[in-house]
TIGU-846745 format. One line per field, with one value per residue (C-alpha): residue in three letters; x, z, y. Coordinates in Angstrom, 3 decimals. Layout:
BEGIN
residu	ala_...
u	X_...
w	Z_...
v	Y_...
//
This chain:
BEGIN
residu	met_ser_ser_thr_phe_ser_ser_leu_pro_asp_phe_lys_asp_glu_leu_ser_val_thr_arg_glu_arg_met_his_tyr_pro_ser_gly_ser_arg_val_ile_glu_val_leu_tyr_gly_ala_lys_asp_pro_glu_gly_lys_ala_val_ala_pro_ala_ala_asp_ala_glu_asp_gly_his_gly_ser_phe_leu_ala_met_leu_ser_asp_gly_glu_tyr_arg_leu_leu_cys_trp_lys_his_ser_ala_glu_glu_gly_ala_ala_val_glu_tyr_gly_asp_gly_leu_ser_gly_asp_pro_leu_ala_leu_leu_glu_glu_asn_ile_lys_lys_lys_asp_ala_val_leu_asp_glu_ala_arg_glu_leu_met_lys_gly_asp_glu_tyr_asp_asn_ala_ala_val_asp_ala_val_leu_ala_lys_phe_ala_gln_leu_pro_asp_phe_lys_thr_pro_lys_glu_gln_asp_leu_ala_gly_arg_cys_asn_ser_leu_ser_gly_arg_asn_lys_ala_asp_lys_asp_arg_lys_glu_ser_val_lys_lys_asn_thr_glu_ala_lys_lys_ala_leu_ile_glu_glu_ala_lys_ser_leu_asn_ala_pro_glu_asp_trp_asp_lys_ala_thr_asp_arg_met_lys_glu_leu_met_glu_leu_trp_lys_lys_thr_gly_arg_ala_gly_ala_asp_asn_asp_ala_leu_trp_glu_glu_phe_his_ser_ala_gln_gln_val_phe_tyr_asp_lys_lys_his_glu_his_phe_glu_ala_gln_arg_thr_glu_arg_ile_ser_val_lys_glu_asn_ile_ile_ser_arg_ala_ala_glu_leu_thr_lys_glu_val_thr_asp_trp_glu_ser_val_his_lys_gly_leu_glu_glu_leu_leu_glu_glu_trp_lys_lys_ser_gly_thr_ala_gly_his_ala_asp_asp_glu_arg_leu_trp_gln_ala_phe_gln_gln_ile_arg_asn_asp_phe_tyr_ala_lys_arg_asn_glu_leu_arg_lys_glu_arg_asp_val_glu_tyr_thr_ala_arg_arg_glu_ala_lys_lys_asp_leu_ile_glu_glu_ala_lys_lys_tyr_ala_glu_ser_gly_asp_tyr_ser_arg_thr_ala_ala_asp_arg_met_lys_ala_ile_asn_glu_glu_trp_lys_lys_ile_gly_ser_ala_gly_lys_arg_phe_glu_glu_thr_leu_trp_lys_gln_leu_arg_glu_ala_gln_asp_ala_phe_trp_asp_gly_lys_arg_ser_ser_asp_ser_gln_arg_his_glu_gln_trp_leu_glu_asn_thr_lys_gly_ala_ile_glu_arg_arg_lys_gln_arg_ile_glu_asn_ile_asn_ala_asn_ile_thr_lys_leu_lys_glu_arg_leu_glu_thr_thr_ala_ser_asp_glu_lys_arg_gln_gln_ile_glu_gly_trp_ile_ala_glu_asn_glu_glu_gln_val_lys_thr_leu_gln_glu_glu_ile_asp_arg_met_glu_lys_glu_met
u	-21.896_-19.231_-18.247_-17.389_-19.897_-18.954_-22.153_-25.009_-27.510_-30.731_-33.256_-36.321_-37.656_-38.551_-39.338_-35.619_-33.718_-30.218_-28.113_-24.241_-21.778_-18.246_-16.705_-13.724_-11.738_-11.313_-11.394_-14.239_-17.610_-20.342_-23.636_-26.777_-29.783_-33.172_-35.609_-38.470_-40.824_-44.448_-47.494_-49.725_-51.786_-48.679_-48.375_-44.992_-43.960_-40.919_-38.777_-37.910_-35.127_-36.819_-40.096_-41.394_-42.104_-39.968_-37.400_-34.021_-30.812_-27.749_-24.606_-21.528_-18.248_-16.968_-13.281_-11.100_-14.383_-16.152_-19.052_-17.587_-20.169_-20.339_-23.670_-26.963_-30.144_-32.594_-36.157_-38.819_-40.269_-36.833_-36.668_-34.674_-31.530_-28.551_-25.019_-21.705_-18.680_-15.489_-14.170_-16.837_-19.801_-21.777_-21.207_-18.881_-17.782_-16.855_-14.966_-13.132_-12.257_-10.674_-8.567_-7.503_-6.516_-4.714_-2.650_-1.632_-0.494_1.750_3.449_3.747_5.402_7.714_8.747_9.358_12.070_13.763_14.527_17.906_20.978_21.643_18.417_17.505_16.296_14.993_12.415_11.347_10.719_8.555_6.741_6.025_5.303_1.952_0.813_0.473_-1.591_-4.306_-7.179_-7.046_-10.490_-8.741_-9.748_-7.760_-6.659_-5.509_-3.709_-2.082_-1.054_0.215_2.497_3.994_4.542_6.367_8.288_9.334_10.217_12.557_14.380_14.891_16.221_18.545_19.846_20.420_22.296_24.343_25.661_26.610_28.185_31.331_32.578_31.493_33.103_36.192_36.717_35.646_38.123_41.032_40.462_40.575_43.907_45.393_44.185_45.527_48.808_48.746_48.390_51.795_53.577_51.100_51.654_48.886_48.901_45.854_43.808_45.439_44.566_40.948_40.956_42.544_39.729_37.136_38.809_38.427_34.768_34.265_36.033_33.764_30.530_31.908_30.791_32.803_34.849_34.573_37.522_39.957_38.588_41.240_44.046_42.714_42.344_45.911_47.139_44.991_45.921_49.534_49.144_47.521_50.448_53.118_51.002_50.650_54.033_55.303_52.488_54.229_57.468_56.080_54.234_56.861_58.996_56.098_55.440_57.445_55.638_52.298_53.032_53.910_50.522_48.796_50.659_49.579_45.961_46.108_47.784_44.946_42.313_43.498_43.738_40.277_38.751_40.654_37.724_34.524_31.838_30.300_29.835_28.507_31.389_33.894_31.753_32.053_35.943_36.566_34.725_36.786_39.805_38.684_38.229_41.871_42.826_40.913_42.761_46.292_47.004_48.568_51.805_52.184_50.063_51.857_52.102_48.455_47.145_49.142_48.285_44.609_44.271_45.593_43.309_40.277_40.870_40.481_37.306_35.787_36.461_34.700_31.553_31.165_31.085_28.546_26.475_26.167_24.421_22.302_21.107_19.388_17.710_16.634_14.544_12.150_12.141_11.299_8.186_7.001_7.353_5.283_2.759_2.476_2.442_-0.634_-2.159_-1.314_-2.879_-5.933_-6.165_-5.541_-8.341_-10.777_-9.752_-10.299_-13.442_-15.537_-17.130_-17.665_-19.853_-19.758_-18.086_-15.320_-14.711_-14.532_-12.084_-9.787_-9.609_-8.992_-5.717_-4.076_-4.519_-2.990_-0.338_0.733_0.797_3.341_6.026_8.945_9.964_13.278_14.405_15.183_11.657_9.305_8.908_7.963_5.629_3.959_3.664_2.044_-0.396_-1.282_-1.659_-4.225_-6.094_-5.868_-7.587_-10.101_-11.312_-11.030_-13.294_-15.854_-15.847_-16.247_-19.027_-20.892_-20.875_-21.937_-25.056_-26.119_-25.589_-27.633_-30.383_-30.479_-30.504_-33.526_-35.429_-35.042_-36.303_-39.358_-40.055_-40.113_-42.255_-44.853_-44.656_-45.395_-48.403_-49.774_-49.422_-51.469_-54.071_-54.498_-55.035_-57.639_-59.268_-59.564_-60.986_-63.622_-64.730_-65.296_-67.465_-69.275_-70.412_-71.760_-73.757_-77.245_-77.860_-77.873_-76.819_-73.913_-72.949_-72.680_-70.453_-68.186_-67.934_-66.829_-64.258_-62.950_-62.855_-61.093_-58.336_-57.768_-57.424_-54.827_-53.036_-53.298_-51.458_-48.954_-48.047_-47.912_-45.277_-43.434_-43.160_-41.991_-39.308_-37.911_-37.770_-35.806_-33.352
w	12.555_12.005_14.754_12.300_9.901_7.091_7.662_10.268_9.396_8.043_10.857_8.606_10.796_10.197_13.679_14.979_17.053_16.696_19.547_19.300_22.045_22.780_24.998_26.452_28.000_24.373_22.419_20.196_19.125_20.364_18.233_19.717_17.497_19.050_16.791_16.576_19.353_19.540_21.282_22.948_19.729_18.060_16.008_15.199_17.492_18.452_20.739_24.285_26.235_29.330_27.993_27.729_23.951_23.043_21.357_20.139_20.775_18.718_20.572_18.270_18.584_15.332_14.696_11.651_9.505_10.780_13.216_15.719_17.605_21.275_22.248_20.269_22.137_19.573_19.679_21.111_17.607_16.678_19.769_22.060_21.895_22.992_20.863_21.776_19.725_19.837_23.115_24.844_27.483_30.234_30.161_26.966_27.705_31.253_29.953_27.165_29.950_32.198_29.337_28.521_32.246_32.159_29.150_30.951_33.840_31.728_30.272_33.747_35.001_32.070_32.297_36.014_35.201_32.821_34.894_35.983_33.530_33.872_34.044_32.957_29.257_29.779_32.407_30.351_27.413_29.810_30.900_27.411_26.207_28.603_26.488_23.131_25.165_26.100_23.477_21.083_20.062_17.749_19.690_19.230_22.980_22.422_19.189_21.377_23.917_21.193_19.843_23.305_23.730_20.508_21.537_24.760_23.209_20.667_23.377_25.183_22.125_21.473_25.149_24.619_21.366_23.055_25.491_23.039_20.477_22.364_22.503_19.059_17.496_19.426_18.234_14.572_14.274_15.760_12.961_10.373_11.921_11.716_7.777_7.022_8.302_6.131_3.085_3.458_0.925_-1.526_-4.856_-6.622_-5.517_-7.416_-5.616_-2.471_-2.846_-3.646_-0.402_1.582_0.441_1.357_4.808_5.098_4.064_6.586_9.202_8.419_8.956_12.188_15.215_17.971_20.205_23.372_25.047_22.770_19.630_19.070_19.571_17.394_14.721_15.146_14.684_11.690_10.030_10.601_8.841_5.871_5.601_5.544_2.749_0.504_0.760_-0.391_-3.118_-4.447_-4.740_-6.684_-9.148_-9.654_-11.048_-13.436_-14.641_-17.783_-18.770_-18.441_-20.590_-23.059_-22.629_-23.269_-26.259_-27.596_-26.783_-28.716_-31.867_-32.075_-31.283_-34.447_-36.692_-35.462_-36.682_-39.858_-42.106_-40.616_-42.116_-39.054_-36.510_-33.704_-34.043_-33.854_-30.959_-29.046_-29.822_-28.412_-25.284_-24.875_-25.411_-22.646_-20.203_-20.909_-20.503_-17.033_-16.039_-17.125_-13.987_-13.614_-15.251_-13.430_-13.772_-16.562_-18.857_-17.880_-19.126_-22.423_-23.358_-22.247_-24.587_-27.539_-27.134_-26.218_-29.475_-31.584_-29.528_-29.946_-33.589_-34.284_-32.033_-33.707_-37.108_-35.771_-34.212_-37.582_-39.072_-35.926_-36.515_-39.811_-38.200_-35.184_-37.405_-38.535_-34.776_-33.460_-36.021_-34.953_-31.110_-31.605_-33.322_-30.452_-27.755_-29.634_-29.059_-25.548_-24.924_-26.635_-24.532_-21.349_-22.293_-22.874_-19.484_-17.602_-19.098_-17.500_-21.116_-21.511_-24.382_-27.350_-29.612_-26.785_-26.361_-30.300_-30.452_-27.630_-29.637_-32.879_-31.187_-30.836_-34.510_-35.228_-32.962_-34.833_-38.116_-36.941_-36.160_-33.822_-32.287_-31.135_-28.269_-26.089_-25.910_-27.253_-23.878_-22.054_-24.626_-24.747_-20.991_-20.924_-23.567_-21.664_-18.321_-20.069_-21.611_-18.517_-16.523_-19.114_-19.181_-15.483_-15.112_-17.780_-15.794_-12.459_-13.919_-15.395_-12.443_-10.063_-12.400_-12.226_-8.251_-7.889_-10.085_-8.254_-5.017_-5.959_-7.192_-4.111_-2.322_-4.418_-4.260_-0.378_-0.404_-2.504_-0.317_2.757_0.782_0.046_3.669_4.778_2.215_3.079_6.649_5.618_3.403_6.395_8.496_5.642_5.467_9.256_8.813_5.912_8.054_10.700_8.343_7.696_5.256_1.818_0.595_3.030_2.098_-1.613_-0.670_1.550_-1.200_-3.664_-0.946_-0.987_-4.632_-4.964_-2.387_-4.077_-7.471_-5.978_-4.349_-7.901_-9.716_-6.852_-7.028_-10.974_-10.556_-8.044_-10.192_-13.097_-11.153_-9.573_-13.264_-14.454_-11.498
v	-14.257_-11.463_-8.998_-6.165_-4.562_-1.964_-0.187_-0.607_-3.430_-2.742_-3.090_-2.476_-0.173_3.464_4.407_2.866_5.412_5.775_7.401_8.038_9.070_9.228_6.647_8.491_5.657_3.923_6.965_5.586_6.583_4.171_3.858_2.319_1.503_0.937_-1.037_-3.332_-1.696_-2.797_-1.486_-3.782_-4.253_-5.226_-1.935_-0.609_2.604_4.490_2.422_3.925_2.946_2.416_1.140_-2.507_-2.431_-5.513_-3.266_-4.516_-2.874_-3.158_-1.632_-1.016_0.836_2.791_2.234_2.429_2.989_-0.182_-1.080_-3.378_-5.353_-5.009_-6.283_-7.161_-7.730_-8.750_-7.671_-9.548_-10.181_-11.694_-13.965_-11.767_-13.484_-11.847_-11.635_-10.206_-9.340_-11.359_-11.719_-9.718_-10.781_-9.316_-5.575_-5.150_-1.499_-2.254_-5.196_-2.995_-0.452_-3.283_-4.477_-0.897_-0.560_-3.799_-2.510_0.732_-1.291_-3.512_-0.310_1.271_-1.964_-2.051_1.556_1.461_-1.581_0.535_3.510_2.451_2.647_-1.136_-2.994_-6.392_-6.373_-9.965_-9.009_-6.231_-8.585_-10.597_-7.920_-6.475_-9.916_-9.933_-6.816_-9.161_-11.730_-9.075_-8.994_-6.285_-4.286_-1.931_1.278_4.561_4.165_0.645_1.545_4.436_1.883_-0.356_2.314_3.105_-0.695_-0.753_2.164_0.609_-2.810_-0.760_1.154_-1.945_-3.646_-0.609_-0.937_-4.629_-3.780_-1.193_-3.376_-5.911_-3.515_-2.557_-6.209_-6.911_-3.856_-4.380_-8.028_-6.937_-4.098_-6.369_-8.763_-6.161_-4.877_-8.231_-8.737_-5.332_-6.078_-9.439_-7.576_-5.663_-8.086_-9.334_-11.360_-9.325_-5.575_-4.714_-7.473_-6.631_-2.871_-3.735_-5.540_-2.929_-0.710_-3.290_-3.201_0.653_0.390_-2.289_-0.136_2.735_0.526_-0.905_0.990_2.430_0.370_2.176_3.502_1.548_2.973_5.543_3.388_0.598_3.193_4.339_0.598_0.001_3.307_2.549_-1.016_0.953_3.373_0.481_-1.037_1.996_2.885_-0.457_-0.282_2.950_1.601_-1.426_0.770_3.284_0.208_-0.498_2.965_2.502_-0.611_0.857_3.848_0.984_-0.496_2.584_3.507_0.114_0.900_4.126_2.467_-0.077_2.659_4.408_1.258_0.406_3.520_4.231_2.809_2.277_0.239_-1.452_1.303_-0.784_-3.293_-0.170_1.097_-2.196_-2.295_1.143_0.411_-2.816_-0.694_1.737_-1.054_-2.207_1.486_1.459_-1.552_-0.659_1.426_4.684_5.894_9.274_12.510_13.957_11.021_9.940_13.177_13.216_9.714_10.021_13.037_11.247_8.245_10.355_12.309_9.332_8.220_11.712_11.952_8.300_9.390_12.767_11.218_8.635_11.278_13.161_9.911_9.340_12.988_12.055_9.273_11.196_13.481_10.836_9.463_12.978_13.222_9.884_10.703_13.915_11.856_9.305_12.058_13.691_10.117_9.796_13.446_12.503_9.169_11.418_13.723_10.831_9.270_12.500_13.592_10.711_10.255_6.437_6.518_4.134_6.760_7.452_3.550_3.131_6.176_4.730_1.532_3.333_5.223_1.678_1.151_4.468_3.801_0.792_2.582_5.256_2.831_2.991_6.128_4.870_2.370_5.346_6.577_3.768_1.874_5.232_6.493_3.087_2.954_6.375_5.338_2.245_4.072_6.540_3.740_1.753_4.806_5.300_1.611_1.126_4.340_2.809_-0.491_1.302_3.623_0.557_-1.101_1.761_2.618_-0.998_-1.432_1.631_0.419_-2.861_-0.734_1.092_-1.748_-3.470_-0.737_-0.468_-4.074_-3.710_-0.822_-2.580_-5.868_-3.283_-1.774_-5.358_-6.508_-3.133_-3.783_-7.394_-6.354_-3.889_-6.369_-8.726_-5.943_-5.158_-8.822_-8.880_-5.846_-7.477_-10.329_-8.059_-5.783_-6.271_-3.428_-4.649_-1.060_-0.834_-4.545_-3.576_-0.709_-2.774_-5.418_-2.772_-1.612_-5.208_-5.534_-2.155_-3.570_-6.696_-5.176_-2.970_-6.130_-7.688_-4.814_-4.231_-8.013_-7.819_-4.868_-6.827_-9.871_-7.693_-6.084_-9.276_-10.840_-7.725_-8.320
//
C-alpha cells in the first residue's frame, strides 16, 4: 500500500482517539490514531493506549500537507498485522532520528575538510555523495540539512572553479590579443571592425587573469589602438565616395515618393534605402548631419501623408475596439460573479456571436483583445465546471454517509430482533409472546424500510 495519504484513513470508529505531538528532532508533527477497541463482550469502546482492548494504532508524520506512514498496527478485528512506511521498521521514530544524525555527521565531516584555503575538492565531493545515499523522509529537518548540503556543494564547486579560472582566463586573453594583432591589416575593414568589437565583448566576459591581468589588458588595448588608427586613415580616403553614395540614396528617395499609389510598396522601398544608408558608413559629422536631414525630410513628408489616411481608418477601428472592450468587461463580470446559471452560460455564448459581427479592430489590437476575451471566458467555463463537479462530489459524499448510517441501523436492529426471538422462545405468557412478536414485526418493518432507502440511494449513485 502507499506510504503517503492526503488525509487520515477512515477508520469507521466514532470512538477513535487522535493524538498529535511535535517530533522535535525531525521538525514534524506526529499523529497517532487509536481505533477499533472492543470490550470483552465485543462492544465498541473508546481505546486506551495501555489497555488490552484489541485496538489498532495508526502512526503517521505530517509533512508538506501529507500524512507519511510510520507504523500501522492493525486492530485485533483486522488481524493485528503491522505495516511500516517505506524504508522503516521496528521503532520508526528512532530510525528517523538516527538517519538525521548521520546526515548531520556527513555535513560536519565536509565542513571540517573545507576549513583550509587549499583543500581537496574531490574528497569533499566524496563525503557529500554519502549524504545523497541516505534515505530521505521529507521532514523539515531533512529539508534544512539538504539545503545545507547543497550550499556546501556549491561552495566546493565555486572553489574548484576559482582554482581553474586564472589559468583558463589567462590562456583566453592571450588568444584574444593574438587575434587582435592579426586584424591590423584587413582586406574588409567593416568585417574586421565587427570582429574587433566582438573581441572586446569577449574580453569583457572573460574573468580576471590573476597578477598578469593588467599587463594583458595593456597589450590588448595597444593592439586595438593600432587597428583603429589604421582604420581612420582608410575611411578618411573613402569619405568623398560615401558622400556620393548618400546623395544617390536621397535622389532615389525623392523619386520614389513623388507620386504614391501603393503606400506599402513605397514604405518598403524607403526602409530598404534606410538600410543602405545605415551600411554606407560615415562621411564625417558635418556632412552626415546635412545629408541625413535631407533624407529624413523626404521620409517624414511621406509618413505624414500616410498617417492622415490612417487616421480615417483608425476612427472605425476605435469604435470597434470600444465595442469589444465592452464585451470583455461583460465577460469578466460573469466570470467574477460566480453565477453559472443557464442564463449566464447562454449569454457567454452569445458574446462570441456579437464579437464576430463587430469585425476587426486592427492588427495592433485584435490579438490582444481576443486573448482578453478568451481569458475571461475560460475563467467562466473553468469555474462552471469546477462548481458542477464540487456539487456532485458533495452529493456523493453525503449519500455514502447516509447509506453507511442506515446499514449500521439495520445491523443494530437485526441484533435486537435476534435477542427478541431468543426471549420469545423462553416466554410462556401468551400476552407477553404477542407483545414480543409485535416488537419483532415492527423491527423487521424498520429493516425493510431502511433497506429500500439504501437500494434507492445506491441506484441514484
